[in-house]
C-alpha positions in Angstrom: 0.7 -0.7 18.7 3.1 -3.0 20.4 3.2 -6.1 18.0 5.2 -9.3 19.1 7.8 -10.6 17.1 5.9 -13.9 16.4 3.2 -11.9 14.8 5.6 -10.1 12.4 7.1 -13.2 11.6 3.4 -15.0 11.0 2.2 -12.0 8.6 5.4 -12.0 6.6 5.3 -15.9 6.3 1.6 -15.6 5.3 2.6 -13.0 2.7 5.2 -15.0 1.2 3.1 -18.2 1.1 0.4 -16.3 -0.8 2.8 -14.8 -3.3 4.4 -18.3 -3.7 0.9 -19.6 -4.5 0.3 -17.0 -6.8 3.3 -17.6 -8.8 2.7 -21.2 -8.9 -0.7 -20.8 -10.1 -0.2 -18.4 -12.8 3.2 -19.7 -13.9 2.7 -23.4 -14.1 2.5 -25.0 -17.5 3.5 -23.1 -20.6 3.9 -19.2 -20.4 0.6 -17.6 -21.5 -0.8 -13.9 -21.3 -2.5 -12.9 -18.4 -6.2 -12.5 -19.2 -8.5 -9.8 -18.1 -10.6 -12.4 -16.2 -7.5 -13.7 -14.3 -6.5 -10.1 -13.5 -10.0 -9.3 -12.0 -10.1 -12.4 -9.9 -6.5 -11.6 -8.3 -7.4 -8.2 -7.9 -10.6 -9.0 -6.0 -8.7 -11.6 -4.0 -5.8 -9.4 -2.9 -8.3 -6.5 -1.9 -10.3 -9.1 -0.2 -7.3 -10.2 1.8 -6.7 -6.6 2.8 -10.0 -5.8 4.0 -10.2 -9.2 6.1 -6.6 -7.9 7.6 -8.4 -4.6 8.3 -11.3 -6.2 10.0 -9.0 -8.4 11.9 -7.0 -5.2 13.0 -10.4 -3.9 14.1 -11.4 -6.9 16.4 -8.0 -7.4 17.9 -6.8 -3.8 18.3 -9.7 -1.5 18.0 -11.1 0.8 15.2 -8.0 3.4 15.2 -5.4 0.8 14.2 -7.9 -0.5 11.5 -8.7 2.7 10.3 -5.1 3.9 9.9 -4.4 0.5 8.1 -7.3 1.1 5.5 -6.1 4.7 5.0 -2.7 3.6 4.5 -3.5 1.0 2.2 -5.7 3.1 0.0 -3.1 5.7 -0.1 -0.4 3.5 -1.1 -2.6 1.7 -3.6 -3.7 5.1 -5.1 -0.1 6.3 -5.4 0.7 2.8 -7.0 -1.6 3.6 -9.9 0.6 6.3 -10.8 3.6 3.8 -11.0 1.9 1.7 -13.2 2.6 4.4 -16.1 6.3 4.0 -15.7 5.9 0.1 -15.4 4.2 0.3 -18.8 7.2 2.4 -20.2 9.6 -0.1 -18.7 7.7 -2.9 -20.3 7.6 -1.4 -23.7 11.3 -0.1 -23.6 12.6 -3.4 -22.8 10.2 -5.1 -25.4 9.1 -7.6 -22.8 6.8 -10.3 -24.4 3.2 -10.2 -22.9 3.5 -13.9 -21.8 6.2 -13.0 -19.5 5.1 -9.6 -18.0 3.3 -11.0 -15.1 6.5 -12.8 -13.8 8.6 -9.9 -14.3 6.3 -7.9 -12.3 6.1 -10.5 -9.5 9.7 -10.9 -9.1 10.2 -7.0 -9.5 7.6 -6.2 -6.7 9.0 -8.7 -4.3 12.2 -7.1 -4.6 10.6 -3.6 -4.2 8.7 -5.1 -0.8 12.0 -6.3 0.7 13.5 -2.8 0.2 10.6 -1.2 1.3 10.7 -3.0 4.4 14.2 -2.0 5.2 13.2 1.5 4.3 10.1 1.5 6.7 12.3 0.2 9.7 14.8 3.0 9.2 12.1 5.6 8.9 10.3 4.3 12.0 13.4 4.5 14.0 14.5 7.8 12.8 11.1 9.3 13.4 10.8 7.9 17.0 14.1 9.7 17.9 14.2 12.7 15.5 10.7 14.6 16.1 11.7 17.5 13.6 11.7 14.8 10.8 7.9 15.2 10.7 8.2 18.7 9.5 10.7 17.5 6.8 8.3 14.8 5.7 5.5 17.3 5.6 7.1 19.9 3.5 8.5 17.2 1.1 4.9 16.1 0.4 3.8 19.5 -0.1 6.6 20.0 -2.4 5.9 16.6 -4.2 2.2 17.8 -4.6 3.1 21.2 -6.0 5.6 19.3 -8.5 2.8 16.9 -9.7 0.6 19.8 -10.5 3.3 21.7 -12.4 4.2 18.5 -14.3 0.6 18.0 -15.4 0.4 17.0 -19.1 4.0 16.2 -19.5 4.8 12.7 -21.0 5.9 10.0 -18.8 9.5 8.8 -19.3 12.0 6.5 -17.7 15.0 7.9 -16.2 17.6 5.0 -15.5 18.6 5.1 -11.7 22.3 4.2 -10.6 21.3 0.4 -9.8 19.9 -0.2 -13.1 23.0 1.5 -15.0 25.3 -0.4 -12.8 23.4 -3.7 -13.6 23.5 -3.0 -17.4 26.9 -2.3 -17.4 28.2 -4.9 -15.1 26.2 -7.9 -15.6 27.2 -9.9 -18.7 23.7 -10.3 -20.4 22.4 -11.9 -23.5 20.8 -9.6 -26.2 17.4 -11.4 -26.7 15.1 -13.2 -24.2 15.5 -17.0 -23.5 12.1 -18.0 -22.7 11.2 -17.2 -19.0 14.9 -17.7 -17.8 16.7 -15.0 -16.0 20.1 -16.6 -16.6 21.6 -19.0 -19.1 24.7 -20.7 -19.8 26.5 -19.7 -23.1 29.8 -21.3 -24.2 30.4 -22.2 -20.6 29.8 -19.0 -19.5 26.7 -17.9 -17.1 25.0 -14.7 -18.6 21.9 -13.0 -17.3 18.8 -12.4 -19.8 17.1 -9.0 -20.2 14.5 -10.5 -18.0 16.6 -10.0 -14.9 17.4 -6.4 -16.1 13.6 -5.5 -16.3 12.9 -7.1 -12.8 15.8 -4.8 -11.4 14.2 -2.0 -13.3 10.8 -2.6 -12.0 12.0 -3.2 -8.3 14.4 -0.3 -8.1 12.0 2.3 -10.0 9.3 1.3 -7.5 11.7 1.8 -4.4 12.0 5.6 -5.8 8.5 6.0 -5.6 8.7 4.9 -2.1 10.2 8.3 -1.3 6.9 9.9 -1.9 4.5 6.9 -0.6 6.5 6.0 2.8 6.3 9.7 4.2 2.8 9.8 2.9 1.6 6.8 4.9 3.8 8.0 8.0 1.6 11.0 8.0 -1.2 8.8 8.8 0.4 6.4 11.1 3.8 6.0 12.8 3.3 2.3 13.4 5.7 0.5 11.5 3.6 -2.8 11.6 0.9 -1.0 10.0 3.0 1.0 7.5 4.8 -2.2 6.3 1.3 -4.2 6.0 -0.4 -1.5 4.3 2.6 -1.3 1.6 2.7 -4.9 1.5 -0.8 -5.4 0.5 -0.9 -2.5 -1.9 2.2 -4.0 -3.8 0.8 -7.7 -3.7 -2.3 -6.8 -5.8 -0.3 -4.4 -8.0 0.6 -6.4 -11.0 -3.0 -7.7 -11.4 -4.2 -4.2 -11.3 -1.5 -3.5 -14.1 -3.3 -5.9 -16.5 -6.7 -5.2 -15.2 -6.6 -1.3 -15.9 -5.1 -1.7 -19.2 -6.2 1.1 -21.4 -7.9 2.7 -18.5 -4.7 4.0 -17.1 -4.8 6.6 -20.2 -8.2 7.8 -19.4 -7.3 8.7 -15.9 -6.2 12.1 -17.0 -6.7 14.1 -13.8 -4.9 11.3 -11.5 -2.0 13.6 -10.9 -4.4 16.2 -9.4 -6.1 13.8 -7.1 -2.7 12.4 -5.9 -1.5 15.9 -5.4 -4.4 16.8 -3.4 -3.9 13.9 -1.0 -0.1 14.3 -0.7 -0.7 18.0 0.1 -3.4 17.2 2.8 -1.1 14.7 4.2 1.7 16.9 4.2 -0.1 19.8 6.0 -1.7 17.2 8.4 1.8 16.0 9.3 3.1 19.6 10.2 -0.4 20.4 12.2 0.1 17.3 14.4 3.9 17.9 14.9 3.1 21.3 15.8 0.3 20.0 18.2 2.7 17.7 19.7 5.2 20.5 20.4 2.4 22.2 22.5 1.0 24.8 19.8 -2.5 25.2 20.9 -4.1 26.0 17.7 -2.8 23.3 15.7 -5.3 20.5 15.6 -4.8 16.6 15.4 -6.8 15.4 12.5 -8.7 12.3 13.3 -8.0 9.0 11.0 -11.7 9.1 9.6 -11.3 12.5 8.3 -8.0 11.3 6.3 -9.8 8.3 5.3 -12.9 10.3 4.2 -10.5 12.8 2.3 -8.4 10.0 0.6 -11.9 8.1 -0.7 -13.6 11.2 -1.9 -10.6 12.6 -3.6 -9.9 9.3 -5.7 -13.6 8.9 -6.4 -14.1 12.6 -7.6 -10.7 12.4 -9.7 -11.7 9.1 -11.4 -15.3 10.4 -12.3 -14.2 13.8 -13.7 -11.4 12.2 -15.7 -13.6 9.5 -17.4 -16.1 12.5 -18.1 -13.4 14.5 -19.6 -12.2 11.7 -21.8 -15.9 10.8 -22.9 -16.4 14.6 -23.9 -13.2 14.7 -25.7 -14.3 11.5 -27.8 -17.5 13.1 -28.5 -15.9 16.4 -29.5 -13.7 14.4 -31.8 -16.3 12.7 -33.5 -18.5 15.9 -33.9 -15.4 17.7 -35.7 -15.2 14.8 -38.1 -17.7 16.5 -40.8 -18.6 14.4 -43.9 -16.6 17.1 -46.0 -13.5 16.0 -44.1 -14.3 12.2 -44.5 -14.4 12.9 -48.2 -11.5 14.8 -48.3 -9.5 12.0 -46.8 
């Protein structure tokens, strides 16, 4: 899809205006905790924006680009749910007060969006010039899918990346938080607060997650405009999803299996379509509606069986608590 420069600028400008409005509405006045009601409203707001954007694509460019956007958006959003586990670990490790967590997530995600934009531009240019990269991306997604299955049940942990280690070592910082400020002057010297370090942790960690998600969406479409907008809409609603899901995150016990299946499917799709483009007659092209159906059904089934598993475990735990054992306690 040939998108004029002014459309790119208009979309990016619109996204920035929405994010600025979001930040102004939420952070005006005294810092406060992000309520469940607020989270639900903003998640609905950003999902509605994504749906309206998809409808606009359908009207202007046709069903195929619209289907690619929706499939890409759902894939990125699904993969982002897994990211929330690590975001929770980061917040806990740095003991971020709840009243500042929404600001940390917003700034961190904006940083990630900028870096992802650069990553997408490089990836689109590389794929346009080096067709063999489709095989590399496909194999990488299949490998990632296998790793997700193998790591099932292992506890999530935070591994500090090079940027975060550099920031903690080089940037002079205070030991404690100073309200919602990211820098503060102490004895005439400008110091950063732990809030900035956490923002860097969120942004750079999300970029590492993009190593999985960007190849996945390129497996659905090579259109850089669709890839970028799908990522942008998924990221914009991510911080509200963090607060809305809350304890539900711990109940999605089979999430890794669902994501592994999606990544594996897209990896195989990439390789098949690369073979088809190379003239291999038996290799089919997978229609976008098939990809969209696989993504939606997989996530729905994963969520349902996860909740059933948790409910059964809770019920079994109650049944195992006999009156005798209660008396002994």
